[in-house]
C-alpha positions in Angstrom: 127.1 116.7 5.9 129.4 116.8 2.9 126.7 115.6 0.5 124.2 118.1 1.9 126.6 120.9 1.4 127.3 119.8 -2.2 123.5 119.7 -2.9 123.1 123.2 -1.6 126.0 124.5 -3.8 124.5 122.7 -6.8 121.1 124.3 -6.2 122.6 127.8 -6.0 124.5 127.2 -9.2 121.3 126.0 -11.0 119.3 129.0 -9.9 122.1 131.4 -10.9 122.5 129.7 -14.3 118.8 129.8 -14.9 118.6 133.5 -14.3 121.6 134.2 -16.6 120.2 132.0 -19.3 116.8 133.8 -19.3 118.4 137.2 -19.6 120.7 136.1 -22.5 117.7 134.6 -24.3 115.6 137.8 -24.0 118.6 139.9 -25.3 119.1 137.7 -28.3 115.3 137.8 -29.1 115.4 141.6 -29.0 118.3 141.7 -31.5 116.8 139.2 -34.0 113.2 140.5 -34.2 113.0 143.8 -36.3 111.0 146.7 -35.0 108.3 147.6 -37.5 106.4 150.9 -36.9 102.8 150.9 -38.0 101.4 154.2 -39.2 97.7 154.4 -39.8 96.4 151.8 -42.2 99.4 151.8 -44.4 101.3 148.6 -45.0 104.9 148.5 -46.0 106.7 145.6 -47.4 110.0 145.1 -45.9 112.7 143.2 -47.6 114.3 140.4 -45.9 117.9 141.3 -45.0 120.5 139.5 -46.9 122.1 138.4 -43.8 119.0 136.4 -43.0 118.7 134.9 -46.5 122.1 133.5 -46.3 122.2 129.9 -45.1 124.0 129.3 -41.9 127.2 127.5 -42.4 127.0 125.7 -39.2 123.5 125.1 -38.0 123.1 125.5 -34.3 120.2 124.0 -32.4 117.9 126.2 -30.4 119.1 124.8 -27.3 122.7 125.4 -28.2 122.1 128.9 -29.4 120.0 130.0 -26.5 122.0 128.3 -23.6 125.7 128.6 -23.2 127.9 125.6 -22.8 129.0 126.5 -19.3 125.4 126.5 -18.1 124.8 123.0 -19.5 127.9 121.6 -17.9 127.0 123.2 -14.6 123.5 121.6 -14.7 125.1 118.2 -15.4 127.5 118.7 -12.6 124.7 119.7 -10.3 122.7 116.6 -11.2 125.7 114.4 -10.6 126.5 116.2 -7.3 122.9 115.8 -6.2 123.1 112.0 -6.4 124.8 110.5 -3.3 127.9 108.5 -3.9 128.6 105.0 -2.7 131.0 106.3 0.0 128.3 108.6 1.4 125.9 105.7 1.5 128.4 103.5 3.3 129.1 106.3 5.7 125.4 106.8 6.4 125.0 103.1 6.9 127.9 103.0 9.4 126.4 105.9 11.3 123.1 104.2 11.4 124.7 101.0 12.7 126.7 102.9 15.2 123.6 104.6 16.6 121.8 101.3 16.8 124.8 99.7 18.7 124.9 102.7 21.0 121.2 102.4 21.8 121.6 98.6 22.5 124.6 99.3 24.7 122.8 102.0 26.6 119.8 99.7 27.1 122.0 96.9 28.4 123.8 99.3 30.8 120.4 100.4 32.1 119.2 96.8 32.6 122.5 95.9 34.4 122.2 99.0 36.6 118.6 98.2 37.6 119.7 94.6 38.3 122.6 95.8 40.5 120.2 98.2 42.4 117.7 95.4 43.0 120.5 93.0 44.3 121.8 95.8 46.5 118.4 96.5 47.9 117.7 92.8 48.5 121.1 92.3 50.3 120.4 95.3 52.4 117.0 94.0 53.4 118.4 90.6 54.3 121.1 92.2 56.4 118.6 94.2 58.3 116.4 91.2 58.9 119.4 89.2 60.1 120.5 92.1 62.4 117.0 92.3 63.9 117.0 88.5 64.5 120.5 88.6 66.1 119.5 91.5 68.3 116.4 89.6 69.5 118.4 86.5 70.2 121.0 88.5 72.0 118.4 90.2 74.2 116.8 86.8 75.0 120.2 85.4 75.9 120.9 88.3 78.1 117.6 87.9 79.9 118.2 84.2 80.4 121.7 85.0 81.9 120.4 87.7 84.1 117.5 85.6 85.5 117.8 81.9 86.3 114.9 80.1 88.0 115.8 77.7 90.8 114.1 75.1 93.0 115.0 73.6 96.4 113.9 70.8 98.7 115.0 69.4 102.0 115.5 65.6 102.4 116.9 63.2 105.0 120.5 62.5 104.4 119.8 58.8 104.0 117.1 59.5 101.4 119.3 61.8 99.5 122.1 59.3 99.2 119.7 56.6 98.2 118.2 58.6 95.2 121.1 60.9 94.3 121.8 58.7 91.3 118.3 59.7 89.9 119.0 63.4 90.4 122.2 63.5 88.4 120.3 64.5 85.3 119.6 68.0 86.8 122.4 70.3 88.0 122.1 70.8 91.7 124.0 71.7 94.9 123.5 69.7 98.1 124.3 71.2 101.5 124.3 69.1 104.7 122.8 70.5 107.9 121.9 69.2 111.3 118.6 69.9 112.9 117.7 69.3 116.6 114.3 68.0 117.4 112.7 68.2 120.9 111.2 64.9 122.3 109.8 64.0 125.7 111.8 61.8 128.0 109.4 59.0 127.4 109.8 59.1 123.6 113.5 59.6 124.0 113.9 56.4 126.0 112.0 54.4 123.5 113.8 52.5 120.7 113.1 53.7 117.2 112.2 51.2 114.5 113.9 51.1 111.1 113.0 49.2 108.0 115.9 47.8 105.9 115.2 46.7 102.3 117.2 43.6 101.4 117.8 42.0 98.1 119.4 38.7 97.3 122.9 38.8 95.9 122.1 36.0 93.4 125.6 34.5 93.8 127.5 37.5 92.4 127.2 40.4 94.8 129.6 42.6 93.0 127.7 42.3 89.7 124.4 42.9 91.5 125.8 46.1 93.1 127.0 47.3 89.7 123.6 46.7 88.2 121.9 48.5 91.0 124.3 51.4 90.7 123.6 51.7 86.9 119.9 51.9 87.7 120.4 54.7 90.2 120.3 52.8 93.5 122.8 53.1 96.3 123.4 49.6 97.8 125.8 47.9 100.2 126.5 44.3 101.3 124.7 43.5 104.6 125.0 40.0 106.2 125.4 38.2 102.9 122.6 40.1 101.2 122.5 43.4 99.5 121.0 46.3 101.5 119.3 48.8 99.2 118.4 51.3 101.9 117.1 51.9 105.4 113.9 53.9 106.0 112.1 55.1 109.2 108.7 54.1 107.9 107.3 50.9 106.5 105.5 52.7 103.7 108.8 54.2 102.5 110.4 50.8 102.4 107.4 49.4 100.3 107.8 52.3 97.9 111.5 51.4 97.5 110.6 47.8 96.8 108.2 48.9 94.1 110.9 51.0 92.5 113.2 48.0 92.6 110.6 45.8 90.9 110.0 48.4 88.2 113.7 48.5 87.5 113.8 44.7 87.2 115.0 43.7 90.6 112.5 41.3 92.1 112.6 39.4 95.4 113.2 42.3 97.7 112.1 42.1 101.3 111.7 44.3 104.4 113.6 43.6 107.6 112.5 45.5 110.8 115.2 46.7 113.2 115.2 48.5 116.5 117.6 51.4 116.5 118.6 52.2 120.1 121.5 54.4 119.2 119.1 57.4 119.2 117.5 56.5 122.5 118.7 59.1 125.0 117.6 60.2 128.4 117.6 63.9 127.4 115.0 65.4 125.2 117.3 66.5 122.4 117.6 64.7 119.1 119.8 65.7 116.1 118.8 64.8 112.6 121.0 65.2 109.5 119.3 66.9 106.6 120.3 67.7 103.0 119.3 71.0 101.4 119.2 70.4 97.7 119.1 73.4 95.3 118.4 72.9 91.6 119.6 75.5 89.1 118.3 76.5 85.7 114.9 74.9 86.3 112.2 75.4 83.7 108.6 74.0 83.7 109.6 70.7 82.1 112.5 70.1 84.4 110.4 71.0 87.5 107.8 68.4 86.6 110.4 65.7 86.1 112.1 66.5 89.4 108.8 66.5 91.2 107.9 63.1 89.8 111.1 61.7 91.6 110.8 63.7 94.8 107.0 63.8 95.4 107.2 61.1 98.1 109.9 62.9 100.0 108.5 66.4 100.0 107.4 69.4 98.0 109.7 71.2 95.6 109.9 74.9 96.2 110.4 76.9 93.0 111.9 80.4 92.9 111.1 82.4 89.8 112.7 85.5 88.3 111.9 88.9 89.8 
């Protein structure tokens, strides 16, 4: 701004000086040139004034005589003032660099702001997705807690104690109950047959009992052998022998017995039953339980309402 102001001042001085110089030149020209009146066709000789015939002691150039010294010095000063100095150039260069740095800084700030906005939007979106997922999982967990499917089956007490080792993989509750069955006097006086499945001890009855227990069988020592179970039908005893063979215990046999302890004169007969209720039963668990209990009865499932 300083050099611009100096240029304007110099231009004003130049214009003013030019006007003054032109007026001075016109005035001097009027004084030097004589006024000669012309009358008709007559010619008059005019003598040259002595002042003009005298040689000038100090010749002055046309430029010096017509233009004063102060005007010339002013024009020189204006030319010098019109040319920018080194300080002004350096100042302009610094201003240009400062503007460029400011533009670069503003651009960088805009980029950082856009980056922060994108990161904030992404984090917000991820948080919303996680919240939706957590809400769905919470709702599913609440539904599962509010509704738990169950299944139940009724077995003979002996059958339950024989296979309860196989049922330990599924949480269940067993309740004992006694049922009375009506029989005729004829059937009441008859002895009932039972079928005991025996297995050789192999010299070490304790080790054999432990092995059977590990495989899920309930066994006891009976007359030097190992009794794996007592059934009321021969087919059930054969099924038990097949299970023993599958588990790696061969050589099992069936021993028929007559059970007269239940023979009574009256027509009433009490039978012990076990009511087994399985909790948290899904489709997969139900199929596995049915594969174990299919020979003893049907598994009754109770779904959510």
